[in-house]
VOBA-1610 file (N, C-alpha, C; in pm, whole numbers, padded with zeros to 5 digits, always signed):
BEGIN
Met-04589+00899+00975Met-04455+00841+00969Met-04462+00696+01014Thr-04399+00607+00935Thr-04402+00465+00968Thr-04307+00435+01082Glu-04324+00315+01139Glu-04234+00274+01249Glu-04091+00267+01199Ala-04070+00217+01077Ala-03934+00208+01023Ala-03871+00345+01012Thr-03950+00445+00968Thr-03898+00580+00957Thr-03858+00633+01093Arg-03940+00609+01192Arg-03908+00660+01327Arg-03779+00597+01378Ile-03760+00470+01350Ile-03640+00402+01398Ile-03517+00453+01326Val-03526+00468+01193Val-03410+00510+01115Val-03375+00655+01141Ala-03473+00743+01139Ala-03445+00886+01145Ala-03443+00943+01286Gly-03496+00869+01382Gly-03504+00922+01517Gly-03379+00898+01597Asp-03392+00901+01729Asp-03275+00887+01815Asp-03268+00748+01877Ala-03335+00651+01817Ala-03339+00519+01877Ala-03206+00446+01872Gln-03110+00496+01791Gln-02980+00428+01785Gln-02906+00441+01916Arg-02927+00548+01988Arg-02860+00563+02116Arg-02927+00470+02215Val-02858+00365+02252Val-02917+00262+02336Val-02912+00307+02481His-03025+00301+02550His-03033+00339+02691His-03056+00213+02773Phe-02994+00208+02888Phe-03003+00090+02971Phe-03060+00127+03107Ala-03150+00045+03158Ala-03206+00067+03290Ala-03098+00043+03395Pro-03097+00119+03505Pro-02996+00100+03608Pro-02987-00042+03659Ala-03100-00112+03659Ala-03098-00249+03709Ala-03016-00342+03620Leu-03002-00307+03490Leu-02928-00393+03399Leu-02778-00379+03421His-02731-00258+03431His-02589-00234+03451His-02568-00089+03487Arg-02482-00064+03583Arg-02461+00073+03627Arg-02350+00144+03552Asn-02261+00069+03485Asn-02144+00128+03422Asn-02155+00129+03270Ile-02130+00245+03212Ile-02118+00258+03067Ile-01973+00289+03035Trp-01915+00217+02940Trp-01774+00237+02907Trp-01752+00378+02853Lys-01654+00448+02909Lys-01630+00589+02875Lys-01507+00610+02789Gly-01425+00506+02771Gly-01303+00525+02694Gly-01194+00590+02778Gly-01091+00640+02711Gly-00982+00705+02783Gly-00899+00605+02861Ala-00896+00620+02994Ala-00813+00533+03078Ala-00872+00394+03096Glu-00998+00375+03059Glu-01063+00244+03073Glu-01026+00156+02953Arg-00935+00064+02973Arg-00883-00015+02862Arg-00982-00121+02814Leu-00954-00170+02694Leu-01032-00278+02636Leu-00948-00405+02635Arg-01015-00520+02655Arg-00949-00649+02652Arg-00994-00725+02528Val-00899-00774+02450Val-00932-00855+02333Val-00985-00990+02380Val-01102-01028+02328Val-01160-01158+02364Val-01170-01253+02245Asn-01155-01199+02123Asn-01165-01286+02005Asn-01102-01217+01885Val-01038-01296+01800Val-00981-01247+01674Val-01024-01344+01565Val-01089-01292+01460Val-01144-01377+01353Val-01090-01330+01218Asp-01045-01424+01136Asp-01006-01394+00997Asp-01132-01384+00913Glu-01152-01270+00848Glu-01273-01248+00768Glu-01250-01267+00618Ala-01131-01227+00570Ala-01096-01230+00429Ala-00944-01210+00423Pro-00882-01220+00306Pro-00738-01197+00299Pro-00700-01062+00359Asp-00610-01064+00459Asp-00561-00944+00526Asp-00671-00866+00597Val-00777-00933+00637Val-00888-00869+00711Val-00916-00950+00836Lys-00918-00884+00950Lys-00948-00949+01077Lys-01050-00867+01156Thr-01131-00936+01234Thr-01221-00871+01329Thr-01168-00894+01470Phe-01151-00784+01543Phe-01108-00789+01683Phe-01228-00753+01770Thr-01261-00840+01863Thr-01373-00816+01954Thr-01319-00786+02093Phe-01377-00684+02156Phe-01329-00635+02285Phe-01439-00639+02390Leu-01396-00655+02514Leu-01478-00629+02632Leu-01406-00523+02715Pro-01478-00442+02792Pro-01411-00348+02882Pro-01329-00425+02986Glu-01215-00367+03026Glu-01133-00431+03129Glu-01212-00446+03260Ala-01286-00342+03296Ala-01377-00348+03410Ala-01519-00364+03356Pro-01605-00439+03424Pro-01740-00465+03372Pro-01814-00336+03335Ala-01864-00329+03215Ala-01936-00211+03166Ala-02006-00249+03036Leu-02096-00164+02992Leu-02165-00180+02864Leu-02118-00071+02768Phe-02126-00102+02639Phe-02092-00004+02536Phe-02217+00071+02493Asn-02203+00200+02469Asn-02315+00283+02424Asn-02267+00370+02309Tyr-02314+00340+02189Tyr-02269+00413+02070Tyr-02376+00404+01964Lys-02352+00467+01851Lys-02445+00464+01739Lys-02384+00383+01625Ala-02466+00306+01557Ala-02418+00230+01442Ala-02360+00325+01338Gly-02236+00298+01296Gly-02168+00383+01199Gly-02056+00466+01260Gln-02048+00469+01394Gln-01943+00548+01458Gln-01810+00472+01459Phe-01703+00542+01497Phe-01570+00482+01496Phe-01505+00494+01634Leu-01394+00422+01648Leu-01318+00416+01772Leu-01173+00449+01739Thr-01104+00518+01830Thr-00961+00545+01813Thr-00884+00457+01912Leu-00795+00374+01859Leu-00713+00286+01943Leu-00576+00350+01965Asp-00527+00341+02088Asp-00394+00390+02125Asp-00304+00268+02135Leu-00229+00240+02027Leu-00153+00116+02017Leu-00010+00137+02067Pro+00036+00055+02163Pro+00168+00073+02222Pro+00278+00008+02139Ala+00302+00058+02019Ala+00403+00000+01931Ala+00544+00031+01985Pro+00644-00053+01953Pro+00780-00030+02002Pro+00836+00106+01961Ser+00796+00157+01846Ser+00847+00285+01798Ser+00780+00404+01866Gly+00681+00378+01948Gly+00607+00484+02016Gly+00458+00464+01995Pro+00376+00531+02076Pro+00230+00514+02065Pro+00178+00548+01926Leu+00089+00466+01875Leu+00024+00490+01747Leu-00125+00509+01770Leu-00181+00616+01718Leu-00324+00639+01725Leu-00385+00602+01591Arg-00476+00506+01592Arg-00540+00462+01468Arg-00691+00455+01489Thr-00765+00499+01390Thr-00910+00503+01399Thr-00971+00392+01313Tyr-01072+00324+01368Tyr-01139+00215+01298Tyr-01289+00223+01324Thr-01366+00206+01218Thr-01511+00205+01233Thr-01554+00080+01308Ile-01649+00097+01396Ile-01704-00016+01472Ile-01792-00099+01379Ser-01770-00229+01376Ser-01849-00315+01289Ser-01961-00388+01363Ser-01956-00388+01495Ser-02062-00453+01573Ser-02183-00361+01586Thr-02287-00410+01653Thr-02411-00333+01664Thr-02436-00288+01807Pro-02480-00164+01827Pro-02509-00116+01962Pro-02627-00187+02028Ser-02703-00265+01951Ser-02813-00340+02010Ser-02762-00462+02088Arg-02632-00488+02079Arg-02570-00597+02156Arg-02451-00537+02231Pro-02478-00470+02341Pro-02380-00380+02404Pro-02276-00446+02493Met-02279-00577+02505Met-02182-00643+02594Met-02041-00642+02537Ser-02027-00640+02404Ser-01896-00640+02341Ser-01894-00540+02227Leu-01775-00513+02175Leu-01759-00419+02065Leu-01651-00475+01972Ser-01673-00461+01841Ser-01578-00516+01743Ser-01537-00412+01640Val-01413-00424+01595Val-01367-00349+01479Val-01314-00449+01378Thr-01342-00425+01252Thr-01294-00511+01144Thr-01197-00430+01060Val-01073-00475+01050Val-00968-00393+00990Val-00897-00468+00879Lys-00854-00392+00780Lys-00781-00449+00666Lys-00640-00393+00666Ala-00541-00481+00655Ala-00401-00439+00653Ala-00358-00414+00508Gln-00328-00290+00477Gln-00277-00255+00346Gln-00126-00276+00344Ala-00066-00264+00226Ala+00079-00287+00214Ala+00158-00192+00303Ala+00111-00067+00315Ala+00185+00033+00391Ala+00134+00049+00534Ser+00043-00040+00577Ser-00014-00028+00711Ser+00094-00048+00817Val+00088+00035+00921Val+00178+00020+01035Val+00098-00024+01158Gly-00003+00058+01193Gly-00085+00026+01308Gly-00161-00104+01292Thr-00222-00124+01176Thr-00300-00245+01154Thr-00212-00368+01153Arg-00093-00361+01092Arg+00000-00474+01094Arg+00042-00505+01238Trp+00062-00400+01318Trp+00098-00422+01458Trp-00014-00496+01529Met-00139-00459+01502Met-00252-00528+01562Met-00252-00675+01522Phe-00231-00703+01393Phe-00233-00840+01344Phe-00127-00925+01415Glu-00011-00867+01441Glu+00102-00941+01495Glu+00101-00949+01648Asn+00028-00858+01714Asn+00041-00849+01859Asn-00088-00867+01939Leu-00202-00834+01884Leu-00325-00843+01961Leu-00382-00984+01955Val-00389-01048+02070Val-00444-01183+02083Val-00541-01180+02201Pro-00628-01280+02214Pro-00717-01282+02330Pro-00640-01263+02461Gly-00687-01167+02539Gly-00621-01132+02664Gly-00542-01002+02656Ser-00508-00957+02534Ser-00435-00831+02520Ser-00520-00714+02565Leu-00453-00613+02622Leu-00521-00491+02665Leu-00477-00375+02579Val-00570-00286+02546Val-00538-00171+02464Val-00624-00053+02507Lys-00565+00066+02504Lys-00642+00187+02535Lys-00722+00229+02412Ala-00835+00293+02434Ala-00918+00339+02324Ala-00992+00466+02364Val-01024+00546+02264Val-01099+00669+02285Val-01219+00668+02191Gly-01332+00712+02239Gly-01452+00716+02156Gly-01568+00652+02231Pro-01667+00607+02156Pro-01686+00620+02012Pro-01720+00765+01971Ala-01703+00793+01842Ala-01731+00926+01790Ala-01772+00915+01643Gly-01817+01028+01586Gly-01855+01033+01446Gly-02003+01052+01425Asn-02040+01116+01315Asn-02182+01144+01288Asn-02231+01077+01160Phe-02157+00977+01110Phe-02201+00899+00993Phe-02294+00789+01043Thr-02417+00829+01076Thr-02512+00737+01139Thr-02647+00748+01069Leu-02737+00659+01105Leu-02871+00658+01044Leu-02954+00778+01085Glu-02910+00853+01183Glu-02986+00973+01221Glu-02984+01078+01110Leu-02894+01063+01013Leu-02889+01157+00899Leu-03002+01131+00800Ala-03062+01012+00806Ala-03158+00971+00704Ala-03286+01053+00707Gln-03330+01095+00588Gln-03457+01165+00572Gln-03563+01075+00507Arg-03519+00961+00455Arg-03610+00867+00392Arg-03599+00732+00464Asn-03704+00650+00451Asn-03700+00521+00518Asn-03661+00407+00425Lys-03617+00441+00303Lys-03560+00342+00212Lys-03411+00374+00199Leu-03328+00274+00224Leu-03184+00297+00232Leu-03109+00224+00121Leu-02996+00282+00080Leu-02901+00216-00009Leu-02762+00233+00051Phe-02699+00121+00091Phe-02562+00122+00140Phe-02469+00085+00025Val-02369+00167+00000Val-02272+00141-00106Val-02133+00142-00043Ser-02058+00034-00058Ser-01927+00026+00006Ser-01827-00043-00084Ala-01700-00022-00050Ala-01591-00091-00120Ala-01485-00128-00017Gly-01430-00248-00030Gly-01324-00291+00061Gly-01369-00291+00206Ser-01282-00239+00294Ser-01314-00235+00437Ser-01414-00125+00469Gly-01455-00047+00368Gly-01562+00050+00387Gly-01696-00014+00418Ile-01701-00146+00414Ile-01824-00218+00447Ile-01854-00213+00597Thr-01755-00179+00681Thr-01773-00194+00826Thr-01884-00106+00884Pro-01893+00025+00853Pro-02006+00100+00910Pro-02140+00051+00858Met-02141+00003+00733Met-02266-00049+00676Met-02311-00175+00750Met-02214-00259+00788Met-02249-00380+00862Met-02301-00346+01001Ser-02242-00247+01064Ser-02291-00205+01195Ser-02436-00158+01184Met-02465-00076+01081Met-02601-00027+01061Met-02696-00142+01028Leu-02653-00232+00940Leu-02741-00341+00898Leu-02767-00437+01014Arg-02666-00468+01092Arg-02686-00554+01209Arg-02782-00490+01308Trp-02770-00360+01325Trp-02861-00290+01415Trp-03004-00297+01364Leu-03021-00272+01234Leu-03155-00279+01175Leu-03212-00421+01184Ala-03126-00521+01165Ala-03173-00660+01174Ala-03229-00690+01313Asp-03172-00627+01415Asp-03219-00651+01551Asp-03343-00570+01587Val-03347-00443+01544Val-03454-00355+01593Val-03562-00326+01489Ser-03532-00345+01361Ser-03631-00317+01256Ser-03608-00410+01137Pro-03631-00540+01154Pro-03599-00637+01049Pro-03678-00619+00920Asp-03786-00541+00924Asp-03863-00515+00802Asp-03812-00394+00724Ala-03703-00331+00769Ala-03651-00212+00704Ala-03618-00240+00557Asp-03644-00143+00470Asp-03620-00154+00327Asp-03476-00111+00299Val-03386-00208+00278Val-03244-00180+00262Val-03190-00246+00136Ala-03122-00166+00054Ala-03045-00218-00059Ala-02897-00209-00021Phe-02823-00318-00041Phe-02684-00326+00006Phe-02595-00360-00113Leu-02510-00266-00152Leu-02423-00286-00268Leu-02278-00279-00223His-02203-00388-00246His-02063-00390-00206His-01974-00423-00325Cys-01863-00350-00334Cys-01765-00370-00441Cys-01636-00424-00381Ala-01578-00526-00446Ala-01457-00588-00395Ala-01364-00624-00511Arg-01238-00652-00475Arg-01141-00688-00578Arg-01178-00822-00642Ser-01215-00920-00558Ser-01250-01052-00608Ser-01356-01112-00517Pro-01420-01223-00556Pro-01518-01286-00467Pro-01461-01320-00329Ala-01334-01362-00323Ala-01272-01397-00195Ala-01256-01276-00104Asp-01256-01157-00161Asp-01236-01034-00083Asp-01366-00973-00032Ile-01479-01037-00058Ile-01607-00984-00008Ile-01616-01015+00142Ile-01604-00912+00224Ile-01609-00929+00369Ile-01754-00951+00412Phe-01774-01040+00506Phe-01906-01071+00564Phe-02004-01131+00462Arg-01952-01195+00359Arg-02041-01246+00253Arg-02142-01346+00308Glu-02098-01442+00390Glu-02191-01542+00443Glu-02294-01479+00536Glu-02250-01387+00620Glu-02345-01323+00712Glu-02448-01241+00636Leu-02405-01173+00530Leu-02499-01095+00450Leu-02606-01186+00389Ser-02565-01302+00341Ser-02663-01397+00285Ser-02761-01443+00392Phe-02709-01467+00513Phe-02796-01507+00623Phe-02896-01396+00657Leu-02847-01271+00665Leu-02936-01159+00698Leu-03042-01139+00590Ala-03006-01165+00465Ala-03102-01150+00356Ala-03217-01250+00370Arg-03190-01364+00434Arg-03296-01462+00455Arg-03387-01424+00571Ser-03334-01346+00665Ser-03413-01308+00782Ser-03473-01168+00772Met-03426-01088+00675Met-03480-00953+00653Met-03551-00952+00518Pro-03683-00955+00514Pro-03756-00972+00388Pro-03735-00860+00287Asn-03698-00741+00334Asn-03681-00627+00242Asn-03535-00588+00221Leu-03444-00681+00251Leu-03303-00659+00225Leu-03266-00721+00091Arg-03209-00639+00003Arg-03162-00687-00127Arg-03013-00662-00139Leu-02939-00763-00183Leu-02794-00756-00191Leu-02748-00745-00336Gly-02638-00672-00355Gly-02575-00664-00486Gly-02424-00659-00468Phe-02351-00734-00550Phe-02205-00736-00542Phe-02146-00711-00680Val-02035-00637-00682Val-01960-00615-00804Val-01813-00641-00772Val-01749-00731-00847Val-01607-00759-00825Val-01526-00713-00946Glu-01402-00675-00920Glu-01316-00630-01029Glu-01273-00745-01117Glu-01251-00863-01055Glu-01204-00979-01131Glu-01249-01108-01064Arg-01264-01212-01144Arg-01295-01343-01088Arg-01168-01405-01031Asp-01186-01505-00944Asp-01070-01580-00897Asp-01095-01729-00921His-00990-01810-00909His-01001-01953-00942His-01064-02035-00830Gln-01062-01981-00707Gln-01112-02058-00593Gln-01263-02045-00572Asn-01324-01940-00628Asn-01464-01913-00600Asn-01543-01902-00730Ala-01646-01986-00743Ala-01735-01973-00859Ala-01809-01839-00848Trp-01819-01768-00959Trp-01881-01636-00956Trp-01963-01614-01081Ser-02092-01586-01061Ser-02180-01559-01175Ser-02233-01417-01170Gly-02182-01338-01074Gly-02230-01202-01058Gly-02158-01103-01149Met-02176-00976-01118Met-02121-00869-01201Met-01971-00856-01182Val-01902-00823-01292Val-01757-00807-01292Val-01723-00674-01359Gly-01627-00603-01301Gly-01583-00476-01359Gly-01602-00362-01262Arg-01600-00242-01313Arg-01615-00123-01231Arg-01762-00086-01217Leu-01800-00039-01099Leu-01938+00006-01080Leu-01969+00122-01173Asp-02079+00112-01246Asp-02122+00220-01334Asp-02274+00229-01328Leu-02330+00320-01407Leu-02474+00343-01404Leu-02553+00221-01450Val-02502+00151-01549Val-02572+00033-01601Val-02583-00073-01491Lys-02471-00099-01423Lys-02473-00200-01317Lys-02562-00154-01200Leu-02551-00026-01164Leu-02630+00026-01052Leu-02779+00014-01081Lys-02821+00053-01201Lys-02963+00046-01235Lys-03011-00099-01245Ala-02923-00188-01293Ala-02961-00329-01303Ala-02986-00389-01165Leu-02905-00348-01067Leu-02918-00402-00932Leu-03030-00332-00854Phe-03030-00199-00863Phe-03125-00120-00783Phe-03181-00006-00868Pro-03281-00035-00950Pro-03332+00065-01045Pro-03391+00189-00979Thr-03435+00180-00854Thr-03496+00296-00787Thr-03399+00361-00688Phe-03268+00356-00717Phe-03169+00408-00622Phe-03191+00555-00590Ala-03243+00633-00685Ala-03260+00777-00664Ala-03370+00808-00563Asp-03452+00710-00528Asp-03558+00730-00430Asp-03514+00692-00288Arg-03386+00658-00272Arg-03338+00609-00144Arg-03245+00708-00075Glu-03218+00680+00050Glu-03116+00752+00125Glu-02986+00674+00106Val-02885+00739+00048Val-02763+00668+00011Val-02652+00696+00112Tyr-02592+00587+00162Tyr-02475+00594+00249Tyr-02359+00527+00176Cys-02244+00594+00173Cys-02130+00543+00098Cys-02004+00545+00183Cys-01925+00440+00174Cys-01797+00435+00246Cys-01699+00348+00168Gly-01576+00397+00160Gly-01471+00325+00088Gly-01355+00419+00063Pro-01262+00382-00022Pro-01151+00472-00056Pro-01205+00604-00111Asp-01131+00710-00089Asp-01178+00843-00129Asp-01215+00852-00277Pro-01133+00799-00370Pro-01173+00805-00513Pro-01304+00731-00539Phe-01325+00620-00468Phe-01450+00544-00485Phe-01569+00627-00440Met-01558+00695-00325Met-01670+00775-00275Met-01700+00892-00369Lys-01596+00954-00423Lys-01618+01063-00519Lys-01690+01013-00643Trp-01652+00894-00690Trp-01715+00835-00808Trp-01863+00805-00782Val-01891+00745-00667Val-02029+00709-00633Val-02113+00834-00617Arg-02059+00933-00548Arg-02135+01058-00528Arg-02175+01119-00662Asn-02080+01130-00753Asn-02110+01187-00885Asn-02209+01101-00960Leu-02194+00968-00947Leu-02282+00876-01019Leu-02427+00891-00977Val-02453+00893-00845Val-02592+00896-00799Val-02652+01036-00805Val-02572+01139-00772Val-02627+01275-00773Val-02655+01323-00914Ser-02569+01285-01008Ser-02591+01328-01147Ser-02700+01247-01216Asn-02754+01147-01145Asn-02859+01066-01205Asn-02985+01060-01119Gly-03015+01175-01055Gly-03145+01189-00993Gly-03151+01192-00843Leu-03044+01155-00772Leu-03049+01156-00625Leu-03024+01298-00573Pro-03115+01354-00492Pro-03089+01485-00432Pro-02964+01479-00342Glu-02880+01583-00346Glu-02756+01583-00268Glu-02782+01566-00120Asp-02895+01617-00071Asp-02925+01606+00072Asp-02949+01462+00116Asn-02971+01373+00019Asn-02997+01233+00052Asn-02874+01145+00030Tyr-02757+01208+00015Tyr-02631+01135+00000Tyr-02542+01164+00120His-02484+01058+00179His-02396+01073+00294His-02275+00982+00275Glu-02157+01032+00309Glu-02039+00948+00299Glu-01955+00958+00425Glu-01879+00855+00450Glu-01791+00852+00566Glu-01677+00950+00541Ala-01675+01058+00622Ala-01578+01165+00600Ala-01448+01144+00675Phe-01436+01032+00745Phe-01319+01010+00828Phe-01208+00951+00742Thr-01143+01035+00660Thr-01045+00987+00564Thr-00906+01042+00587Phe-00884+01118+00694Phe-00751+01170+00720Phe-00662+01060+00775His-00531+01085+00769His-00435+00989+00822His-00404+01022+00966Ala-00388+00918+01048Ala-00360+00941+01189Ala-00224+01008+01205Met-00219+01108+01292Met-00096+01179+01320Met-00011+01099+01418Pro+00123+01093+01395Pro+00205+01024+01493Pro+00208+01100+01625Val+00215+01027+01735Val+00223+01088+01866Val+00369+01105+01903Val+00413+01227+01930Val+00551+01255+01965Val+00556+01293+02112Glu+00627+01212+02190Glu+00640+01240+02331Glu+00759+01333+02354Thr+00743+01434+02441Thr+00852+01524+02477Thr+00889+01498+02621Thr+01018+01460+02643Thr+01062+01430+02779Thr+01087+01558+02855Ala+01095+01545+02988Ala+01122+01660+03073Ala+01258+01720+03040Ala+01356+01632+03009Ala+01490+01682+02975Ala+01488+01762+02846Glu+01409+01715+02748Glu+01401+01788+02621Glu+01333+01923+02639Ile+01231+01927+02726Ile+01163+02054+02752Ile+01259+02152+02818Ala+01342+02101+02911Ala+01436+02187+02983Ala+01540+02246+02889Leu+01577+02173+02782Leu+01680+02220+02689Leu+01625+02317+02585Gln+01493+02325+02574Gln+01434+02414+02475Gln+01456+02560+02516Pro+01491+02646+02421Pro+01511+02787+02455Pro+01381+02850+02501Glu+01393+02943+02594Glu+01273+03011+02644Glu+01216+03099+02536Val+01087+03087+02520Val+01017+03167+02419Val+00915+03254+02491Thr+00919+03381+02461Thr+00820+03471+02521Thr+00683+03438+02464Pro+00591+03400+02549Pro+00459+03364+02497Pro+00391+03482+02432Pro+00306+03457+02332Pro+00237+03565+02264Pro+00140+03635+02359Ala+00102+03753+02319Ala+00004+03827+02399Ala-00117+03738+02419Ala-00153+03716+02545Ala-00257+03619+02575Ala-00379+03688+02632Thr-00492+03632+02603Thr-00615+03686+02658Thr-00661+03605+02778Asn-00619+03477+02786Asn-00669+03392+02895Asn-00562+03292+02938Leu-00576+03247+03062Leu-00484+03149+03118Leu-00553+03014+03122Val-00482+02911+03077Val-00534+02775+03080Val-00461+02699+03191Arg-00537+02639+03280Arg-00479+02558+03387Arg-00509+02411+03358Phe-00403+02330+03363Phe-00415+02186+03340Phe-00413+02117+03476Gln-00529+02069+03519Gln-00546+02023+03657Gln-00457+01904+03691Val-00455+01802+03606Val-00381+01680+03638Val-00231+01706+03646Ser-00177+01779+03548Ser-00034+01805+03544Ser+00007+01921+03634Gly-00092+02002+03677Gly-00062+02115+03764Gly+00005+02231+03694Lys-00003+02236+03561Lys+00063+02343+03486Lys-00037+02449+03443Glu+00017+02568+03413Glu-00062+02678+03360Glu+00013+02738+03241Tyr-00064+02788+03145Tyr+00001+02851+03030Tyr-00098+02949+02967Pro-00047+03066+02922Pro-00138+03162+02859Pro-00178+03118+02719Cys-00299+03153+02681Cys-00354+03113+02551Cys-00403+03237+02478Ser-00350+03257+02358Ser-00394+03373+02279Ser-00531+03345+02218Ala-00593+03449+02167Ala-00728+03437+02113Ala-00733+03345+01992Glu-00619+03329+01922Glu-00617+03246+01801Glu-00584+03101+01829Glu-00544+03069+01952Glu-00497+02935+01982Glu-00606+02847+02042Thr-00590+02715+02022Thr-00682+02618+02081Thr-00623+02564+02211Leu-00705+02494+02285Leu-00657+02429+02406Leu-00548+02327+02375Leu-00560+02258+02262Leu-00460+02159+02224Leu-00326+02225+02195Gln-00327+02334+02121Gln-00203+02405+02092Gln-00137+02458+02220Thr-00219+02506+02309Thr-00166+02556+02436Thr-00109+02442+02520Ala-00175+02328+02519Ala-00126+02212+02594Ala+00012+02171+02544Arg+00031+02170+02415Arg+00161+02132+02360Arg+00271+02230+02403Lys+00238+02358+02403Lys+00337+02457+02447Lys+00371+02439+02595Ala+00273+02394+02671Ala+00296+02376+02815Ala+00359+02241+02847Gly+00378+02156+02745Gly+00434+02023+02769Gly+00335+01925+02828Val+00206+01947+02802Val+00100+01859+02852Val+00050+01774+02736Arg+00046+01642+02754Arg+00004+01553+02646Arg-00147+01535+02646Ile-00210+01571+02535Ile-00350+01540+02511Ile-00354+01461+02380Leu-00408+01340+02383Leu-00416+01259+02262Leu-00496+01331+02155Ser-00449+01323+02031Ser-00523+01384+01920Ser-00489+01310+01792Val-00586+01311+01699Val-00563+01247+01569Val-00596+01344+01456Cys-00722+01382+01444Cys-00765+01457+01325Cys-00736+01606+01335Glu-00747+01661+01454Glu-00729+01804+01479Glu-00825+01890+01397Met-00945+01836+01377Met-01049+01911+01306Met-01186+01888+01369Gly-01186+01842+01494Gly-01313+01828+01565Gly-01399+01715+01518Leu-01338+01611+01458Leu-01416+01503+01399Leu-01403+01372+01474Cys-01281+01337+01515Cys-01260+01202+01569Cys-01294+01190+01717Gly-01290+01298+01793Gly-01323+01294+01934Gly-01210+01247+02024Thr-01092+01222+01968Thr-00982+01170+02048Thr-00936+01267+02155Cys-00941+01396+02128Cys-00887+01497+02221Cys-00992+01546+02321Lys-01097+01467+02343Lys-01203+01507+02435Lys-01150+01517+02578Val-01172+01630+02643Val-01130+01650+02782Val-01244+01716+02860Met-01240+01697+02992Met-01340+01759+03078Met-01300+01903+03109Lys-01390+01996+03084Lys-01369+02136+03120Lys-01424+02156+03261Ile-01336+02191+03353Ile-01377+02205+03492Ile-01439+02342+03518Ser-01381+02444+03455Ser-01435+02579+03472Ser-01395+02664+03352Gly-01466+02776+03336Gly-01436+02868+03228Gly-01524+02846+03107Asp-01503+02929+03006Asp-01585+02926+02884Asp-01496+02914+02761Val-01547+02841+02662Val-01474+02826+02536Val-01572+02841+02419Ile-01517+02872+02304Ile-01591+02863+02178Ile-01543+02736+02109Met-01632+02643+02082Met-01595+02515+02022Met-01666+02499+01887Glu-01587+02484+01783Glu-01641+02463+01648Glu-01599+02323+01602His-01686+02225+01626His-01649+02087+01598His-01722+02034+01475Asn-01684+01911+01434Asn-01743+01848+01317Asn-01805+01713+01350Gly-01864+01704+01469Gly-01934+01582+01505Gly-01859+01489+01598Gly-01741+01530+01645Gly-01663+01445+01732Gly-01707+01443+01877Ile-01815+01511+01908Ile-01865+01517+02045Ile-02017+01528+02040Thr-02084+01467+02136Thr-02231+01469+02136Thr-02282+01581+02226Glu-02410+01613+02207Glu-02472+01716+02292Glu-02473+01672+02438Asp-02493+01543+02462Asp-02492+01493+02600Asp-02356+01514+02664Glu-02250+01489+02588Glu-02114+01508+02641Glu-02084+01655+02668Ile-02134+01741+02579Ile-02115+01885+02600Ile-02186+01929+02727Glu-02306+01878+02748Glu-02380+01912+02870Glu-02307+01863+02995Glu-02237+01750+02984Glu-02161+01698+03097Glu-02039+01783+03127Gly-01995+01863+03030Gly-01879+01949+03051Gly-01759+01918+02965Tyr-01772+01821+02874Tyr-01659+01785+02788Tyr-01644+01885+02672Val-01520+01903+02627Val-01489+01982+02509Val-01385+01909+02427Leu-01373+01944+02300Leu-01266+01893+02215Leu-01153+01995+02216Ala-01037+01953+02264Ala-00926+02047+02280Ala-00877+02103+02148Cys-00893+02027+02039Cys-00837+02071+01910Cys-00914+02186+01848Cys-01039+02207+01891Cys-01121+02309+01826Cys-01190+02399+01927Ser-01135+02406+02049Ser-01192+02491+02154Ser-01096+02605+02187Arg-01147+02728+02179Arg-01068+02846+02209Arg-01128+02916+02331Pro-01047+02937+02435Pro-01098+02998+02559Pro-01146+03141+02539Thr-01257+03175+02604Thr-01304+03314+02606Thr-01296+03369+02749Ser-01238+03290+02841Ser-01217+03330+02979Ser-01106+03238+03033Pro-01054+03263+03152Pro-00964+03166+03212Pro-01032+03029+03219Val-00957+02924+03186Val-01016+02790+03174Val-00930+02690+03251Glu-00997+02594+03313Glu-00929+02482+03376Glu-00983+02353+03315Ile-00893+02265+03271Ile-00934+02139+03211Ile-00864+02023+03280Glu-00921+01906+03263Glu-00868+01786+03328Glu-00764+01723+03235Ala-00641+01768+03245Ala-00532+01718+03159Ala-00399+01738+03230
//
């Protein structure tokens, strides 16, 4: 196995720091982030760079995402964004976000987050990382703001394995909409085995363009990267785009096991706060036959939990707030410390083995098999 293969497929993405360098690793939750920089990347696209409010380092894997708890006037908004920075530079963390016409959380960020602003965040989480790779030749395919996990991976590779064999294909509406275009050109000069390809839907008047125009198809893909079927393919973008790319590459020689896409496509659930007065006015409901009692340490409440219910569902019945977004064990937002008891947890990558060993569980997909106490 080559050095590049070991770096891509192994566990080297998880950055470890000697105690002498820094004793604190940012844990998320109550530890807020401070905005230190805001950069315009493309039309309606901004990069927000954060430092921990208290001195700490970030520890995550390239390709993971972060959930921001935005204090909008209408109530807290939970929004998830892929991290665009690289874990090889752990002093700061960045997310690059695009505001769509119907965006609420992202528009709020554009209008309110400036250097010095503080925001709560949960994460990082997600398993769309280079650890999935079985081959040491990579093909990144992205569209729009789906470029962000690819940039995190590419920046990481540029720092730790600059000789990595990477093909990078990005699709955009116009040349002006290509995010990170200048940086990609710079990286291509410093990474000898990085090859870039761009496809735009239409030309614009402000930017000279001699590249490919139209929709990505097999002819364009083969012209740019004729050996795509021999690579490990990572894809991120709008759901229809990912479905199109998956069918395109798998039906033309790529084994399905060598295709990976960003599965974080659900919409963030609104957070609804229930006041004490509203809880008092609710009619008493006889709880269902319960097998176990859940104790919420911080709030001091207890509530019975049936065999079919999760910790999150029980928390809501008890009037205890646990942040959640996906409710499918993917985003990691509902991560809580289990103080005692046993649960069955069926997650989809929103928690790491290290976190499980520390005692954390995901409330949305954990069902008690004994009396349980959690930190909530």
